[in-house]
VOLO-831364 format. One record per residue (C-alpha): residue in one letter; x, y, z; residue number from 1. Coordinates in steps of 0.001 Angstrom, whole numbers, plus 500000, padded with zeros to 6 digits. Layout:
# VOLO-831364
+--------+--------+--------+--------+-----+
| residu |     c1 |     c2 |     c3 | num |
+--------+--------+--------+--------+-----+
|      a |      X |      Y |      Z | NUM |
...
+--------+--------+--------+--------+-----+
This chain:
# VOLO-831364
+--------+--------+--------+--------+-----+
| residu |     c1 |     c2 |     c3 | num |
+--------+--------+--------+--------+-----+
|      x | 497693 | 711167 | 308206 |   1 |
|      x | 494441 | 712891 | 307350 |   2 |
|      x | 495004 | 712120 | 303684 |   3 |
|      x | 496068 | 708475 | 304012 |   4 |
|      x | 494158 | 707582 | 307201 |   5 |
|      x | 495282 | 706112 | 310468 |   6 |
|      x | 497342 | 703408 | 308760 |   7 |
|      x | 499924 | 706122 | 308030 |   8 |
|      x | 500640 | 706763 | 311742 |   9 |
|      x | 503373 | 704146 | 312171 |  10 |
|      x | 505227 | 704978 | 308941 |  11 |
|      x | 505112 | 708683 | 309917 |  12 |
|      x | 506503 | 707956 | 313348 |  13 |
|      x | 509215 | 705666 | 311912 |  14 |
|      x | 510341 | 708117 | 309235 |  15 |
|      x | 510324 | 711043 | 311665 |  16 |
|      x | 512509 | 709082 | 314090 |  17 |
|      x | 514851 | 708004 | 311277 |  18 |
|      x | 515144 | 711553 | 309905 |  19 |
|      x | 515842 | 713063 | 313300 |  20 |
|      x | 518342 | 710319 | 314126 |  21 |
|      x | 520191 | 710872 | 310859 |  22 |
|      x | 520252 | 714600 | 311624 |  23 |
|      x | 521723 | 713867 | 315055 |  24 |
|      x | 524391 | 711585 | 313559 |  25 |
|      x | 525229 | 714245 | 310922 |  26 |
|      x | 525675 | 716851 | 313674 |  27 |
|      x | 527744 | 714504 | 315844 |  28 |
|      x | 530051 | 713720 | 312884 |  29 |
|      x | 530256 | 717410 | 312026 |  30 |
|      x | 528717 | 716811 | 308604 |  31 |
|      x | 525836 | 719219 | 309297 |  32 |
|      x | 526442 | 722761 | 310548 |  33 |
|      x | 524875 | 723815 | 313843 |  34 |
|      x | 524764 | 727064 | 315789 |  35 |
|      x | 524030 | 725278 | 319051 |  36 |
|      x | 526795 | 723722 | 321156 |  37 |
|      x | 526858 | 719936 | 320781 |  38 |
|      x | 525635 | 718900 | 324238 |  39 |
|      x | 522542 | 721138 | 323848 |  40 |
|      x | 521853 | 719764 | 320367 |  41 |
|      x | 521137 | 716309 | 321783 |  42 |
|      x | 518541 | 717706 | 324216 |  43 |
|      x | 516848 | 719966 | 321672 |  44 |
|      x | 516691 | 717111 | 319146 |  45 |
|      x | 515315 | 714764 | 321775 |  46 |
|      x | 512603 | 717245 | 322686 |  47 |
|      x | 511871 | 717823 | 318979 |  48 |
|      x | 511507 | 714108 | 318350 |  49 |
|      x | 509271 | 713677 | 321394 |  50 |
|      x | 507050 | 716561 | 320283 |  51 |
|      x | 506856 | 715406 | 316679 |  52 |
|      x | 506050 | 711844 | 317776 |  53 |
|      x | 503331 | 713056 | 320134 |  54 |
|      x | 501670 | 715188 | 317419 |  55 |
|      x | 501826 | 712333 | 314909 |  56 |
|      x | 500380 | 709893 | 317450 |  57 |
|      x | 497543 | 712291 | 318363 |  58 |
|      x | 496667 | 712853 | 314684 |  59 |
|      x | 496715 | 709114 | 314056 |  60 |
|      x | 494557 | 708454 | 317126 |  61 |
|      x | 491935 | 711043 | 316198 |  62 |
|      x | 491914 | 709844 | 312573 |  63 |
|      x | 491409 | 706251 | 313762 |  64 |
|      x | 488490 | 707364 | 315929 |  65 |
|      x | 486943 | 709243 | 313011 |  66 |
|      x | 487375 | 706197 | 310751 |  67 |
|      x | 485683 | 703984 | 313359 |  68 |
|      x | 482734 | 706391 | 313702 |  69 |
|      x | 482386 | 706680 | 309919 |  70 |
|      x | 482369 | 702874 | 309624 |  71 |
|      x | 479720 | 702566 | 312318 |  72 |
|      x | 477628 | 705229 | 310601 |  73 |
|      x | 477881 | 703409 | 307252 |  74 |
|      x | 476806 | 700123 | 308874 |  75 |
|      x | 473933 | 701857 | 310661 |  76 |
|      x | 472768 | 703504 | 307428 |  77 |
|      x | 473021 | 700208 | 305592 |  78 |
|      x | 470889 | 698471 | 308294 |  79 |
|      x | 468313 | 701271 | 308183 |  80 |
|      x | 468196 | 701190 | 304414 |  81 |
|      x | 467723 | 697451 | 304412 |  82 |
|      x | 464899 | 697724 | 306963 |  83 |
|      x | 463096 | 700484 | 305056 |  84 |
|      x | 463430 | 698918 | 301619 |  85 |
|      x | 462242 | 695515 | 302749 |  86 |
|      x | 459368 | 696770 | 304915 |  87 |
|      x | 455759 | 696513 | 303772 |  88 |
|      x | 455117 | 699872 | 305563 |  89 |
|      x | 455284 | 703048 | 303564 |  90 |
|      x | 458054 | 705391 | 304756 |  91 |
|      x | 457793 | 708925 | 303435 |  92 |
|      x | 460113 | 711884 | 304018 |  93 |
|      x | 458278 | 715154 | 303497 |  94 |
|      x | 459990 | 718554 | 303387 |  95 |
|      x | 458598 | 721566 | 305266 |  96 |
|      x | 457042 | 722652 | 301947 |  97 |
|      x | 454942 | 719481 | 301753 |  98 |
|      x | 456925 | 717963 | 298903 |  99 |
|      x | 457968 | 714332 | 299166 | 100 |
|      x | 461720 | 713895 | 299121 | 101 |
|      x | 461754 | 710117 | 299699 | 102 |
|      x | 459309 | 707228 | 299449 | 103 |
|      x | 460111 | 703635 | 300310 | 104 |
|      x | 459517 | 700846 | 297793 | 105 |
|      x | 456239 | 700001 | 299578 | 106 |
|      x | 454864 | 703338 | 298266 | 107 |
|      x | 454741 | 701867 | 294752 | 108 |
|      x | 453418 | 698486 | 295958 | 109 |
|      x | 450628 | 699904 | 298093 | 110 |
|      x | 449611 | 703094 | 296316 | 111 |
|      x | 450487 | 702138 | 292755 | 112 |
|      x | 452686 | 705154 | 291925 | 113 |
|      x | 455646 | 704182 | 289722 | 114 |
|      x | 459171 | 704181 | 291157 | 115 |
|      x | 460673 | 707603 | 291258 | 116 |
|      x | 457307 | 709354 | 290758 | 117 |
|      x | 457136 | 710167 | 294449 | 118 |
|      x | 460051 | 712639 | 294531 | 119 |
|      x | 458719 | 716141 | 294059 | 120 |
|      x | 455124 | 715008 | 294489 | 121 |
|      x | 453047 | 717246 | 296741 | 122 |
|      x | 451948 | 715275 | 299782 | 123 |
|      x | 448511 | 716925 | 299661 | 124 |
|      x | 447797 | 715235 | 296321 | 125 |
|      x | 447816 | 711862 | 298115 | 126 |
|      x | 445858 | 712886 | 301193 | 127 |
|      x | 442053 | 712627 | 301167 | 128 |
|      x | 440773 | 716248 | 301351 | 129 |
|      x | 438882 | 715780 | 304668 | 130 |
|      x | 442109 | 714480 | 306314 | 131 |
|      x | 444419 | 717371 | 305362 | 132 |
|      x | 443703 | 719680 | 308311 | 133 |
|      x | 443931 | 716934 | 310986 | 134 |
|      x | 447205 | 715800 | 309370 | 135 |
|      x | 448576 | 719378 | 309407 | 136 |
|      x | 447714 | 719602 | 313119 | 137 |
|      x | 449418 | 716268 | 313808 | 138 |
|      x | 452515 | 717379 | 311873 | 139 |
|      x | 452626 | 720618 | 313906 | 140 |
|      x | 452333 | 718587 | 317144 | 141 |
|      x | 455140 | 716284 | 316039 | 142 |
|      x | 457289 | 719309 | 315215 | 143 |
|      x | 457057 | 720631 | 318777 | 144 |
|      x | 457472 | 717470 | 320825 | 145 |
|      x | 459961 | 715410 | 318831 | 146 |
|      x | 457958 | 712292 | 319785 | 147 |
|      x | 455970 | 710379 | 317163 | 148 |
|      x | 452345 | 711451 | 316713 | 149 |
|      x | 449850 | 708932 | 315389 | 150 |
|      x | 447005 | 709916 | 313107 | 151 |
|      x | 444566 | 707913 | 310988 | 152 |
|      x | 444461 | 709239 | 307435 | 153 |
|      x | 443145 | 708254 | 304032 | 154 |
|      x | 445480 | 708192 | 301055 | 155 |
|      x | 444451 | 708017 | 297396 | 156 |
|      x | 445988 | 705383 | 295200 | 157 |
|      x | 447039 | 706335 | 291661 | 158 |
|      x | 443840 | 704760 | 290399 | 159 |
|      x | 441724 | 706947 | 292733 | 160 |
|      x | 440884 | 704281 | 295296 | 161 |
|      x | 441004 | 705579 | 298854 | 162 |
|      x | 442620 | 703532 | 301661 | 163 |
|      x | 442932 | 704060 | 305416 | 164 |
|      x | 446361 | 704221 | 307029 | 165 |
|      x | 447720 | 704833 | 310476 | 166 |
|      x | 450483 | 707438 | 310145 | 167 |
|      x | 453270 | 707761 | 312676 | 168 |
|      x | 454635 | 711267 | 312197 | 169 |
|      x | 458055 | 712211 | 313486 | 170 |
|      x | 459885 | 715492 | 313008 | 171 |
|      x | 463462 | 714505 | 312049 | 172 |
|      x | 464726 | 717999 | 311467 | 173 |
+--------+--------+--------+--------+-----+
């Protein structure tokens, strides 16, 4: 079930019931040897079938729940990605070491850096020198509270031009 997904639950239940029923018929017709007296065999087999069916149903149910959650997560990630990539706002993900790990497409449009040039770029290279300490303090404040912290900062475009931005800093770790 975990390999094939929740769609395998019904076939598993069906083939388990068929296999156990065939085993019962084989015992009743004395085609299969048994060490248990025949009246007890029916009860043991019935309990076995009930237990196997319950386990298969529980695995199928939990797998179906996992598949539903994974589908919702994929849809949510797709919506978030669509929002970020179509936004005119710059979205940056900065590691604890100050290195950019993600920049939205607006990064190129607004600051002039070519696509892909943002990854591995030190965030301090972009920030106007006088704004570095206030930004560090804002980032530290965001790390403690979990709520967004707003700070006005200046960023340098690739051509050296300096522009003002309002940064909303959120610690997502």
